[in-house]
N, C-alpha and C positions, 0 to 999 in steps of 0.2 A: 647715535651715529647711524646714518643711512648709507648702506653699502650698495643696494640695488639702484640703478638709474631711474629717474622719474619715468612713470608710465610702464614700468616692468610688471608683468603678470604677478599677482599675489593671490593664488588660489586659497590660501589660508583664511582670507576674509570671510568666506562662506562656511567656515568651520568654527567660527569664533564663539558661538553660543549654542546651547541646546536648541533654541527656537530656530536659528538659522540652519542647523543641521537637519532638523525635522522638515523644514520647508524645502530644502534642496535635495533631500534623499531621493535617489533614483528608483528605489524599490522599497516596498513596505510589506510587512506581514499583515494578514487579515484572517481572522478566525474562520471566516466563510470559505477560505481556500484550504482548510485543513481537514483531514479524514483520520478518524481514530480507529485503529485495528483492535478488534475485541475477540477473545477466545472463550468459547462456551464448552465446558466440560460436562459430558453426559453423566448424570447421576450425582453430580456434586450438590451438597446441601448448603454450601457456603463458598465464598470466593477462596481460591487456593493460590498463594503467592508462587511466583516463578523465580527461583533462586538466582538465575543468571540475568534476570531483567528486573532489578529492584523497582518496586512501585507498580509493576504489571502483574495481573492475576489471570488465572483460569476462572471464568465466571460460572456461578450457578445460574439457573434460569431466573431466579429472583434478582440476583445482583446484576445480571445482564440487562434486565428490564430497567432497573434503577439507573444503570450507566447510560443507556441510550436516552433516557429522560434528561440526565445531566448534560449530555452532548447537545441535545436540543436547546436546553436552557442557556448553555454557554454560547450558542450561536455558531458552532462549528458546522462545516459543510456536510459531513457524512460520517458513517461508520462502515467498516469492513469486517464482516463476520467470518470467523474460522471455527470449525467444529473439532472437538476432541472426543472421539467415540470410545466406548468401552471395548467393543469387539471390532475386528478387522478381518478382511479376507483378501484373496488374491485379486478379485474383481473390484474391490472397493464398493461392494453392494450397498453399504450404508449411505453412500453419497446421494443416491436417488430415492432412498426410502422416505416417503412423505413424513413418517414419524421419526426419522433419524435426527441426530442432534443438531445438525446445521439447519435443516429445513424447519425444525421446531423453533430454533432461534430466530430465523427469519420472520416467522409468523408472530412470535412474541414481540420482536422489535417493531414490526409494522403496527401491531395492536397498540403499542405504547405511544408511538410518535407519528404514525401515519405518514404524511408527506412533509412533515416539519424538518426532517433530516433525511438525506439520501441514504437509504439502506442498501448496502452492497454485500455480495456474498462471494467468497472465494470459490472459483469453479476449477477444481483440480482434485485428483484422486489420492495424492500423497498422504493426506490425513486419514484416509479410509482403507489403504492397502496394508496387508501384513508384511510386505517387502519394502514399503516406504517410497516406492517410485511414483511418478506422476501419471503413470498409465498402466495398462495391463501388459503382462509379459508374454512373449512367444515361447516356443519350446526350447530355445537356446538361452532364455533368460534375458533377452533384450526387450526394451519397450517397443511394443507393436503400435506404430503410429496410427494406422487406419482403424484398427480395432479400438484403440483408445478414443478416437473421435466419436465412435458410436456411444461409448460410455459418457463422454462429455455432453452429447446431445440429450441423453436421458437425464443427466444431472441438471442441465440447463432448464429443461421443462419442469422438473421438480422445484427448482428454485423460483422460476417464474410463477408457478402455481402458488408458491408460498407468499408471493407478493414482492419479491426483491425488485428494486428499481434498476439496479445495475449488476451485471454479472462480471466478475473479474477472472478472465481467462488467463491463468497463470502457468499452464502446463508446458508451454513451448513446443506443442506439436505442430507440424506443418499442416496448414489448411484448417486450423481449428476455428478461426473466426468465421470463415465462409460456411463451414459445415454446421456450426451452432446457429449462425444467423438463419440459414435455410430451415433448420429444424424448428426454430422459434416462429418464423414466419408461417410455415406450413401449419403450425398448431394455433394460429391466431394470436401469437404473442409478438407482433411486430413492434409494440411499444416498449418492449424490454431492451434496455441499452446494454451494449457490450464494451467493456474496458479490456483492451488487449494488452497483456504484459508483453510488449513487442520486443524490447531489448532487455531480457532477463539473463543475467550473467551467472555462470557457475562460480559463486563467490564464497570466500571464507567467512564472510560477515553474516551468514545465515545461522550460525551455530546456536545462539540462544533461542531463535524461533523454533528450532527443532526440539529444544526442551519444552517450549510452550505447547507444541502439538503432540509431544511424546512420540516423535518420529521413530519408526522402526527401519529406517533406510539401511539397505545392504548395498555397499558399493558407493557410487557417486552418480551425478546427473550430467556429467560432461558430454555425454553423447547427444543431449538435446538442449541443454542450456548453453549460452554463448561463452566462448573462450575469452577470458579477460584481456588477452592480447589484441583482440579485434575491435577496432573502432568502426570501420565501414560496414561491417556485418550488422551492427546494431541498427544503422539506418536502413540497410537492405531489408531486414526483417520488418521494420516499421512500415516501409512502403508496401510490402506484401500485405500486411494486415489492413492498411488503409484501402488497398484495392479490393479486399474481401468485405469491406463494410464496417470496420471498427468505428465506434462512436467516440472513443477516446483511446489514447495509447499511453503506455507506461514504460519508464526506464527504471530498472531495479538491479542493484542498489543505486542510491543517489550519489553520495559523496565521492566515491571512487570512480564515478562515471559521468562527471559533469561535462566532459567533452562530448560524450555521446548524447547527453541530454541537450546540449546546445545544438548539435547537429539535427536531432529529431525536431526540436522546437522550430528550427529555421525551415524545415521541410513540410511539417504537418499542417493540414488545414482543419484539424479537429483538436480538441483540448489535449494537452500533453501533461501528464502527471508523473510524479516520481515517488519512490518509496524509500523513506529513511529507515533502513532495516534494523533488525534487532541488534546486530553487532555494533552498528554505529551508535545506537542508543546506549548499549551496555558500556562501551568505551568511555563515553562522556560521563555516565553515572559513576563508573568506577574511579575515574580521575577526580571528579568532584567530591566523592566520598572521602578521598584521601587528602583533600584540600589542595590539590595541584592546579585546579582551574576554577574559575567562577562559573558555576553551573548555569545560571540564567543567561549570562552573556554568551557562553559557548553554545547553548541551545539556540538562541536567537541568531547567532552568527552562522551556524551550520544551516539553519533554515533559510536565511537570507541568501546564502550562497546557492542553494538549490533554486530559489525563485529567480535569482539573478541570472542563472544559467538558462532559464526559460520555462520552468515548471509553472503551469497554471494552477495546480493543486498539489499538495504533498500529503502522503500517508505518513503519519508520525505518531509514535507512542506518547509524545509530549503535547498532543493537541489540546487537551483540557488545561494543562499547565499554561501553555502559551495564551490560550483564550483568556485566562485569568489575568495574566500579566498585561495583556493588551487593554483589558478593561481598566486595570489599575493606572496605566499611563495614558489613558484617554484615547487609546486606539492608534497611537502614532506609528507603531509597528516597525520602528527602526532598530538599529543595533545598540543604541544607547551609549 
C-alpha cells in the first residue's frame, strides 16, 4: 500500500544498504587525523596501568618507544607526550630540565620515529609543580600570569631543543602564545609549531587525567580555565591566540563543548583540533564494560560527532583502536 503521493521525498533510499551509507556519508574518520596522548613515568621499569582509564598506562621509556612505533605503523597523525616526574617543586623546575622526564621522552620518540609521526609535547607546569597548578604562584597563592610566561618560554626552548615538532600550550595564561612564539623565534626556533589550547574549560571530565599524571592540585583552576557557562568566551580566547600567531587551536573537552568547537571552526583560518578527554574515555569504557553500550559503535559515534562539529584532528586515547578498526573495514570511517 502506497501512502505517500508520487514524487514525495524519500530520504531513506540513500540509507538502504551499507554501500549507499558509505557513499553518502558526510563525514568520515581517518587515522591520519587522530593524535594519541601518552604518559611517561619517570623511573618506571615497565608500563603501569591507570585504574580510572582502562587500557591506558603510564609508560616506561622502553614501552613509550614501542608505542610511538606502533603509532607510526598504524598510520595515526601524531602523539602528545605528558611527563610524570618523581620530584616536583613550586617552580616546576623539572619542566625545562633537559634531562627531565618529558624532554627525555621527546628525544626518545624522535629517535624512534623521526618525522613519520608528529611528536607533540604538553607545555604546562601542572605536572611538575608540587601544588599542581599550571603556573607559579604569587605571595597570595594565586597563579602569577606573567611570571608563568617566563617559565613557559624556558620550557618551550627545552622541548624545541629536544626535537618536538609541536608544542601544546595548555596552561590558559593570557598572552602565552605571543610570549612563547617570540622566545622561540629569538632562539632560532621559528620552525617549531604552536598548538594553542585556546578554549580549555574548567571541566569535571579531567578527573582520570589527574590520576594519570599523579596531580597534586590544591584548589581548582577556575581562575584561569574557562567557565563552562560561557560560549562566546571560547571564541574570544581563540581569536586572541590567532592574533598572537597560533599555528593550530584547540577546544577541550570535546563532547560537552561541540557548540564552542563549531564556533571556533567557523572562525579559524588555522587547523582546529579537539581533545576527547579522560573522563569522556572513562565513561564509555565503564558503560561498555558493564554491557550497557556497544563499545566500538559508541567510540566511532563520539569521534564522528567531534569531526562533524568541525575538528580537523582529535586527540583521543582510542587512536590505535580506531586505526585498527578502520583498517579492518577498509577505511570507510563511518558510524557503521
